[in-house]
C-alpha positions, 0 to 999 in steps of 0.5 A: 776644311771641316775646321775652317766651316766650324770656325767660319760658322761661330765668327758669323754667329759672333758678328751678327750678335755684334750687330744688334743694338742693345735696348735703348732705354726708350725702347724698353720703357715702350716695352715694358708699357705694353708688357705691363697692360696686358699683364693687368689685364690678365691678372685682373681677370684671375682676380674676379676668377679667385673672388668667385672660387673663395666664394664656391669654396674651390681650393682646387682652382686656387692652388691651381695658379701658383707653380709647383714651389708657389708660396702663400705667406698667410698673416700670423701663420707658416708659409705654405709651399707647393701647390698640396700645402695650398690646396690643403690651407684652403680647403681647411678654411672652406670648411669653416664657413663661407668666404667672400673676397673683394680684391682692388687691382692698384699696380701691376708690372711686368718685365719679360716673364716676371710681374708683380701686382699689389693692391687691397683685400675687402674679406667676409667670413661667415662661421658655418654650423660644423665649424671648429672651435677656432674659427670664433677667432676668425674676425667677421670682416677684414680689409687690407693689402697683398702683393703678388709675385708672378712667374710666366710658366710655359705662356701661363701667368703663375703665382710665385709668391702671394703675401697679405696682411690685415690693417686689423690690429693684433688681437690682444693676448688672453690674460694668463690663469690665476692658479 
């Protein structure tokens, strides 16, 4: 009798799954449009926070919006993996001087727990009095583009991958020294 009950339960679940209709393309588009609208609003709010965190030199706040294994793919440097690496890098940059960033979100799209946003940035840097010599190589103004891959983790949008690059041309190489 017990086997009959188990098999009956399995059959009922299979029948229920078969009766559910697959999402139509139209419903998929409508769902994604609604999800993307809410995602764009959330990402826009985080962009405002990001600007404020940069101005205040808050490396911990920046690192906190990344997943545990989040990646920051910075231009002309190694990929930073994990919050600790991102926090340390940001703290090092903030120690060099004052940063101001303005983010302009151009596009945001999500589908379930995954989201992508892209946009443009304007950056300014004022070298601090105790900045190391390499800070002199940082341009005082920059602009460029970025792309962010987001994951929803326990209901919270977090950055899985961030990459950006400058519109400025690469600096000319330093001439070789003559002996």
